[in-house]
ROTOR-288077 format. One record per atom (N, C-alpha, C, CB): y, x, z. Coordinates in Angstrom, 3 decimals. Glycine has a CB too. Layout:
BEGIN
+----------+----------+----------+
!        y !        x !        z !
+----------+----------+----------+
!        Y !        X !        Z !
...
+----------+----------+----------+
//
This chain:
BEGIN
+----------+----------+----------+
!        y !        x !        z !
+----------+----------+----------+
!  108.838 !   91.709 !  116.450 !
!  108.954 !   93.144 !  116.596 !
!  108.413 !   93.813 !  115.341 !
!  108.207 !   93.636 !  117.856 !
!  109.151 !   94.815 !  114.850 !
!  108.716 !   95.562 !  113.679 !
!  107.683 !   96.601 !  114.087 !
!  109.914 !   96.234 !  112.980 !
!  106.732 !   96.842 !  113.220 !
!  105.660 !   97.772 !  113.534 !
!  105.782 !   99.070 !  112.751 !
!  104.323 !   97.132 !  113.259 !
!  106.996 !   99.512 !  112.495 !
!  107.195 !  100.766 !  111.787 !
!  107.062 !  101.924 !  112.764 !
!  108.571 !  100.795 !  111.088 !
!  106.332 !  102.960 !  112.355 !
!  106.193 !  104.147 !  113.198 !
!  107.153 !  105.253 !  112.780 !
!  104.763 !  104.661 !  113.149 !
!  107.792 !  105.077 !  111.624 !
!  108.737 !  106.056 !  111.091 !
!  110.004 !  105.324 !  110.665 !
!  108.119 !  106.848 !  109.893 !
!  111.111 !  106.037 !  110.654 !
!  112.381 !  105.431 !  110.239 !
!  112.330 !  105.065 !  108.762 !
!  113.564 !  106.391 !  110.512 !
!  113.165 !  104.110 !  108.390 !
!  113.196 !  103.598 !  107.025 !
!  114.645 !  103.463 !  106.578 !
!  112.455 !  102.236 !  106.921 !
!  114.913 !  103.899 !  105.347 !
!  116.225 !  103.718 !  104.728 !
!  116.034 !  102.797 !  103.534 !
!  116.868 !  105.096 !  104.297 !
!  116.807 !  101.720 !  103.494 !
!  116.773 !  100.769 !  102.374 !
!  118.105 !  100.888 !  101.658 !
!  116.507 !   99.282 !  102.860 !
!  118.048 !  101.075 !  100.350 !
!  119.268 !  101.239 !   99.564 !
!  119.453 !  100.061 !   98.610 !
!  119.230 !  102.561 !   98.778 !
!  120.622 !   99.425 !   98.728 !
!  120.996 !   98.341 !   97.821 !
!  121.493 !   98.932 !   96.508 !
!  122.082 !   97.430 !   98.459 !
!  121.178 !   98.276 !   95.412 !
!  121.647 !   98.719 !   94.098 !
!  122.623 !   97.683 !   93.544 !
!  120.448 !   98.934 !   93.115 !
!  123.123 !   97.938 !   92.353 !
!  124.029 !   96.970 !   91.725 !
!  123.319 !   95.664 !   91.409 !
!  124.628 !   97.554 !   90.448 !
!  122.013 !   95.719 !   91.208 !
!  121.204 !   94.525 !   90.958 !
!  120.869 !   93.888 !   92.310 !
!  119.893 !   94.878 !   90.152 !
!  121.302 !   92.667 !   92.572 !
!  121.068 !   92.051 !   93.878 !
!  119.598 !   91.763 !   94.185 !
!  121.838 !   90.780 !   93.964 !
!  118.732 !   91.913 !   93.196 !
!  117.303 !   91.677 !   93.393 !
!  116.467 !   92.951 !   93.317 !
!  116.807 !   90.693 !   92.371 !
!  117.110 !   94.110 !   93.523 !
!  116.401 !   95.383 !   93.438 !
!  116.895 !   96.308 !   94.534 !
!  116.589 !   96.034 !   92.049 !
!  115.984 !   96.729 !   95.400 !
!  116.283 !   97.640 !   96.493 !
!  115.276 !   98.780 !   96.458 !
!  116.252 !   96.906 !   97.864 !
!  115.734 !   99.967 !   96.783 !
!  114.835 !  101.101 !   96.934 !
!  114.691 !  101.420 !   98.410 !
!  115.348 !  102.333 !   96.149 !
!  113.588 !  102.054 !   98.791 !
!  113.437 !  102.462 !  100.182 !
!  112.653 !  103.766 !  100.273 !
!  112.739 !  101.360 !  100.995 !
!  112.870 !  104.477 !  101.371 !
!  112.145 !  105.712 !  101.656 !
!  112.202 !  105.965 !  103.147 !
!  112.734 !  106.916 !  100.865 !
!  111.377 !  106.881 !  103.589 !
!  111.396 !  107.270 !  104.987 !
!  111.826 !  108.722 !  105.092 !
!  110.016 !  107.054 !  105.644 !
!  112.911 !  109.010 !  105.821 !
!  113.322 !  110.402 !  106.008 !
!  112.342 !  111.179 !  106.896 !
!  114.719 !  110.454 !  106.616 !
!  111.471 !  110.460 !  107.589 !
!  110.491 !  111.085 !  108.489 !
!  109.160 !  111.372 !  107.814 !
!  110.257 !  110.203 !  109.685 !
!  108.929 !  110.759 !  106.661 !
!  107.620 !  110.808 !  106.025 !
!  107.778 !  111.268 !  104.574 !
!  106.920 !  109.421 !  106.093 !
!  107.687 !  112.566 !  104.376 !
!  107.940 !  113.161 !  103.067 !
!  107.068 !  112.534 !  101.980 !
!  107.698 !  114.665 !  103.121 !
!  107.698 !  112.212 !  100.862 !
!  106.985 !  111.667 !   99.718 !
!  106.784 !  110.161 !   99.739 !
!  105.678 !  112.314 !   99.618 !
!  107.258 !  109.500 !  100.780 !
!  107.072 !  108.056 !  100.873 !
!  108.312 !  107.336 !  100.360 !
!  106.767 !  107.637 !  102.326 !
!  108.122 !  106.469 !   99.371 !
!  109.228 !  105.668 !   98.837 !
!  108.654 !  104.441 !   98.143 !
!  110.108 !  106.503 !   97.850 !
!  109.530 !  103.507 !   97.820 !
!  109.103 !  102.307 !   97.120 !
!  110.285 !  101.453 !   96.737 !
!  108.141 !  101.510 !   97.969 !
!  110.002 !  100.299 !   96.175 !
!  111.036 !   99.355 !   95.762 !
!  110.643 !   97.955 !   96.196 !
!  111.261 !   99.409 !   94.232 !
!  111.648 !   97.104 !   96.328 !
!  111.411 !   95.720 !   96.695 !
!  112.471 !   94.814 !   96.113 !
!  111.367 !   95.569 !   98.198 !
!  112.251 !   93.505 !   96.218 !
!  113.183 !   92.520 !   95.674 !
!  114.212 !   92.041 !   96.688 !
!  112.422 !   91.341 !   95.146 !
!  114.015 !   92.400 !   97.954 !
!  114.934 !   92.010 !   99.020 !
!  114.752 !   92.981 !  100.186 !
!  114.686 !   90.525 !   99.473 !
!  115.624 !   92.895 !  101.156 !
!  115.481 !   93.731 !  102.344 !
!  114.168 !   93.400 !  103.046 !
!  116.681 !   93.536 !  103.306 !
!  113.875 !   92.118 !  103.179 !
!  112.643 !   91.691 !  103.840 !
!  111.414 !   92.193 !  103.089 !
!  112.601 !   90.165 !  103.954 !
!  111.460 !   92.147 !  101.762 !
!  110.360 !   92.628 !  100.936 !
!  110.149 !   94.128 !  101.154 !
!  110.633 !   92.331 !   99.447 !
!  111.235 !   94.877 !  101.238 !
!  111.138 !   96.321 !  101.476 !
!  110.494 !   96.604 !  102.827 !
!  112.529 !   96.976 !  101.407 !
!  110.900 !   95.890 !  103.853 !
!  110.324 !   96.104 !  105.186 !
!  108.832 !   95.786 !  105.166 !
!  111.047 !   95.231 !  106.247 !
!  108.470 !   94.688 !  104.535 !
!  107.051 !   94.307 !  104.437 !
!  106.252 !   95.385 !  103.705 !
!  106.901 !   92.950 !  103.708 !
!  106.750 !   95.794 !  102.532 !
!  106.039 !   96.793 !  101.745 !
!  105.979 !   98.140 !  102.470 !
!  106.708 !   96.961 !  100.381 !
!  107.051 !   98.500 !  103.156 !
!  107.078 !   99.772 !  103.876 !
!  106.095 !   99.780 !  105.027 !
!  108.475 !  100.060 !  104.391 !
!  105.973 !   98.663 !  105.722 !
!  105.052 !   98.582 !  106.856 !
!  103.632 !   98.913 !  106.417 !
!  105.098 !   97.184 !  107.493 !
!  103.188 !   98.308 !  105.339 !
!  101.835 !   98.561 !  104.846 !
!  101.758 !   99.869 !  104.078 !
!  101.372 !   97.414 !  103.961 !
!  102.803 !  100.177 !  103.332 !
!  102.798 !  101.396 !  102.525 !
!  102.754 !  102.667 !  103.346 !
!  104.001 !  101.424 !  101.650 !
!  103.425 !  102.668 !  104.497 !
!  103.391 !  103.850 !  105.361 !
!  101.969 !  104.114 !  105.846 !
!  104.342 !  103.673 !  106.563 !
!  101.255 !  103.065 !  106.201 !
!   99.873 !  103.240 !  106.661 !
!   98.991 !  103.778 !  105.534 !
!   99.306 !  101.904 !  107.188 !
!   99.181 !  103.275 !  104.323 !
!   98.428 !  103.782 !  103.176 !
!   98.766 !  105.235 !  102.896 !
!   98.706 !  102.936 !  101.938 !
!  100.054 !  105.575 !  103.013 !
!  100.505 !  106.948 !  102.781 !
!   99.855 !  107.895 !  103.797 !
!  102.054 !  107.038 !  102.868 !
!   99.820 !  107.483 !  105.057 !
!   99.193 !  108.296 !  106.099 !
!   97.700 !  108.477 !  105.837 !
!   99.410 !  107.658 !  107.475 !
!   97.041 !  107.422 !  105.376 !
!   95.617 !  107.506 !  105.050 !
!   95.380 !  108.526 !  103.943 !
!   95.077 !  106.129 !  104.629 !
!   96.247 !  108.521 !  102.924 !
!   96.120 !  109.489 !  101.825 !
!   96.365 !  110.909 !  102.306 !
!   97.098 !  109.149 !  100.697 !
!   97.361 !  111.103 !  103.160 !
!   97.620 !  112.444 !  103.702 !
!   96.393 !  112.960 !  104.448 !
!   98.850 !  112.425 !  104.644 !
!   95.818 !  112.105 !  105.288 !
!   94.630 !  112.507 !  106.050 !
!   93.449 !  112.814 !  105.123 !
!   94.240 !  111.403 !  107.049 !
!   93.257 !  111.986 !  104.106 !
!   92.147 !  112.179 !  103.170 !
!   92.275 !  113.493 !  102.414 !
!   92.080 !  111.020 !  102.182 !
!   93.526 !  113.891 !  102.154 !
!   93.771 !  115.145 !  101.440 !
!   93.922 !  116.321 !  102.396 !
!   95.016 !  115.022 !  100.575 !
!   93.679 !  116.060 !  103.685 !
!   93.770 !  117.076 !  104.730 !
!   95.146 !  117.740 !  104.783 !
!   92.705 !  118.128 !  104.515 !
!   96.172 !  116.937 !  104.568 !
!   97.554 !  117.396 !  104.676 !
!   98.091 !  117.029 !  106.052 !
!   98.440 !  116.780 !  103.554 !
!   99.151 !  117.699 !  106.462 !
!   99.694 !  117.423 !  107.798 !
!  100.348 !  116.042 !  107.842 !
!  100.718 !  118.509 !  108.201 !
!  100.162 !  115.397 !  108.976 !
!  100.738 !  114.079 !  109.216 !
!  101.812 !  114.247 !  110.287 !
!   99.639 !  113.030 !  109.655 !
!  103.063 !  113.901 !  109.970 !
!  104.118 !  114.059 !  110.974 !
!  103.917 !  113.106 !  112.154 !
!  105.491 !  113.821 !  110.338 !
!  104.339 !  113.525 !  113.336 !
!  104.215 !  112.623 !  114.484 !
!  105.132 !  111.418 !  114.303 !
!  104.551 !  113.362 !  115.802 !
!  104.738 !  110.267 !  114.826 !
!  105.599 !  109.084 !  114.737 !
!  106.950 !  109.345 !  115.390 !
!  104.920 !  107.873 !  115.395 !
!  107.962 !  108.706 !  114.877 !
!  109.300 !  108.827 !  115.442 !
!  109.336 !  108.131 !  116.802 !
!  110.365 !  108.223 !  114.482 !
!  109.948 !  108.755 !  117.813 !
!  110.030 !  108.096 !  119.114 !
!  110.920 !  106.847 !  119.081 !
!  110.555 !  109.072 !  120.154 !
!  111.883 !  106.830 !  118.162 !
!  112.799 !  105.693 !  118.037 !
!  113.037 !  105.391 !  116.558 !
!  114.149 !  105.984 !  118.763 !
!  112.041 !  104.835 !  115.869 !
!  112.233 !  104.546 !  114.447 !
!  113.340 !  103.513 !  114.246 !
!  110.921 !  104.047 !  113.820 !
!  114.087 !  103.698 !  113.176 !
!  115.180 !  102.773 !  112.884 !
!  115.131 !  102.377 !  111.411 !
!  116.555 !  103.409 !  113.236 !
!  115.844 !  101.313 !  111.102 !
!  116.008 !  100.875 !  109.723 !
!  117.491 !  100.953 !  109.395 !
!  115.445 !   99.424 !  109.503 !
!  117.809 !  101.692 !  108.340 !
!  119.190 !  101.828 !  107.884 !
!  119.293 !  101.149 !  106.527 !
!  119.632 !  103.337 !  107.803 !
!  120.290 !  100.294 !  106.378 !
!  120.542 !   99.636 !  105.097 !
!  121.874 !  100.156 !  104.579 !
!  120.552 !   98.062 !  105.237 !
!  121.853 !  100.697 !  103.380 !
!  123.066 !  101.299 !  102.827 !
!  123.102 !  101.100 !  101.320 !
!  123.144 !  102.802 !  103.174 !
!  124.251 !  101.423 !  100.731 !
!  124.357 !  101.392 !   99.291 !
!  123.610 !  102.586 !   98.725 !
!  125.835 !  101.391 !   98.839 !
!  123.119 !  102.440 !   97.511 !
!  122.377 !  103.489 !   96.831 !
!  123.193 !  104.777 !   96.772 !
!  121.989 !  103.039 !   95.421 !
!  122.556 !  105.894 !   97.078 !
!  123.204 !  107.198 !   96.998 !
!  122.955 !  107.749 !   95.590 !
!  122.661 !  108.185 !   98.110 !
!  124.017 !  107.973 !   94.880 !
!  123.886 !  108.478 !   93.509 !
!  124.286 !  109.941 !   93.450 !
!  124.747 !  107.649 !   92.532 !
!  123.549 !  110.689 !   92.650 !
!  123.873 !  112.098 !   92.465 !
!  125.109 !  112.216 !   91.566 !
!  122.664 !  112.871 !   91.853 !
!  125.936 !  113.194 !   91.848 !
!  127.117 !  113.436 !   91.015 !
!  126.671 !  114.078 !   89.701 !
!  128.155 !  114.347 !   91.757 !
!  127.284 !  113.612 !   88.623 !
!  126.972 !  114.188 !   87.321 !
!  128.118 !  115.106 !   86.919 !
!  126.737 !  113.077 !   86.248 !
!  127.760 !  116.329 !   86.593 !
!  128.762 !  117.310 !   86.178 !
!  128.628 !  117.473 !   84.679 !
!  128.586 !  118.686 !   86.925 !
!  129.755 !  117.261 !   84.002 !
!  129.739 !  117.323 !   82.536 !
!  129.912 !  118.733 !   82.046 !
!  130.823 !  116.444 !   81.949 !
+----------+----------+----------+
//
Protein backbone atom coordinates (compact mmCIF):
# COMPACT_ATOMS: atom_id res chain seq x y z
CA UNK A 1 0.00 0.00 0.00
CA UNK A 2 1.26 3.46 -0.90
CA UNK A 3 1.48 5.99 1.90
CA UNK A 4 0.87 9.14 -0.12
CA UNK A 5 -1.48 11.66 1.48
CA UNK A 6 -1.67 13.84 -1.64
CA UNK A 7 -2.06 13.06 -5.34
CA UNK A 8 1.06 12.74 -7.46
CA UNK A 9 1.70 13.35 -11.16
CA UNK A 10 4.77 11.71 -12.72
CA UNK A 11 5.85 12.95 -16.13
CA UNK A 12 7.96 10.89 -18.51
CA UNK A 13 10.50 12.76 -20.62
CA UNK A 14 12.32 11.88 -23.82
CA UNK A 15 15.16 10.55 -21.64
CA UNK A 16 14.06 7.09 -20.40
CA UNK A 17 16.03 7.62 -17.18
CA UNK A 18 14.58 11.01 -16.22
CA UNK A 19 11.12 11.66 -14.78
CA UNK A 20 9.67 14.75 -13.17
CA UNK A 21 6.96 14.74 -10.52
CA UNK A 22 4.73 17.16 -8.63
CA UNK A 23 1.62 17.17 -6.53
CA UNK A 24 -1.40 19.15 -7.77
CA UNK A 25 -2.64 19.13 -4.15
CA UNK A 26 0.53 20.46 -2.55
CA UNK A 27 1.65 23.80 -3.98
CA UNK A 28 5.38 24.13 -4.53
CA UNK A 29 6.14 20.43 -4.26
CA UNK A 30 8.09 18.87 -7.13
CA UNK A 31 11.10 16.70 -7.83
CA UNK A 32 12.86 14.38 -10.25
CA UNK A 33 13.70 10.70 -10.32
CA UNK A 34 15.37 8.04 -12.46
CA UNK A 35 12.29 5.81 -12.70
CA UNK A 36 8.62 5.75 -11.78
CA UNK A 37 9.46 3.77 -8.64
CA UNK A 38 12.18 6.27 -7.73
CA UNK A 39 9.71 9.15 -8.09
CA UNK A 40 7.16 7.45 -5.84
CA UNK A 41 9.84 6.75 -3.22
CA UNK A 42 11.19 10.31 -3.32
CA UNK A 43 7.68 11.81 -3.30
CA UNK A 44 6.64 9.78 -0.27
CA UNK A 45 9.45 11.19 1.84
CA UNK A 46 9.60 14.56 0.10
CA UNK A 47 5.95 15.35 0.80
CA UNK A 48 6.53 14.83 4.52
CA UNK A 49 9.58 17.11 4.43
CA UNK A 50 7.62 19.72 2.48
CA UNK A 51 4.83 19.65 5.08
CA UNK A 52 7.38 20.02 7.88
CA UNK A 53 8.82 23.12 6.16
CA UNK A 54 5.36 24.63 5.66
CA UNK A 55 4.58 24.14 9.35
CA UNK A 56 7.96 25.56 10.42
CA UNK A 57 7.32 28.66 8.33
CA UNK A 58 3.79 28.89 9.74
CA UNK A 59 2.26 28.56 6.28
CA UNK A 60 -1.05 26.83 5.61
CA UNK A 61 -0.98 23.09 5.14
CA UNK A 62 -3.64 21.71 2.78
CA UNK A 63 -5.79 18.87 4.08
CA UNK A 64 -4.83 15.42 2.81
CA UNK A 65 -6.66 14.25 -0.28
CA UNK A 66 -9.51 11.85 0.54
CA UNK A 67 -8.55 9.75 -2.51
CA UNK A 68 -4.93 10.43 -3.50
CA UNK A 69 -3.95 9.07 -6.89
CA UNK A 70 -0.85 8.66 -9.00
CA UNK A 71 -1.03 9.78 -12.62
CA UNK A 72 1.72 8.86 -15.07
CA UNK A 73 1.79 10.91 -18.25
CA UNK A 74 4.08 12.35 -20.87
CA UNK A 75 5.79 15.62 -20.01
CA UNK A 76 3.58 18.67 -20.57
CA UNK A 77 5.50 21.23 -22.59
CA UNK A 78 4.61 24.88 -22.89
CA UNK A 79 3.91 26.15 -26.40
CA UNK A 80 6.55 28.48 -27.75
CA UNK A 81 5.31 31.43 -29.75
CA UNK A 82 7.83 32.90 -32.14
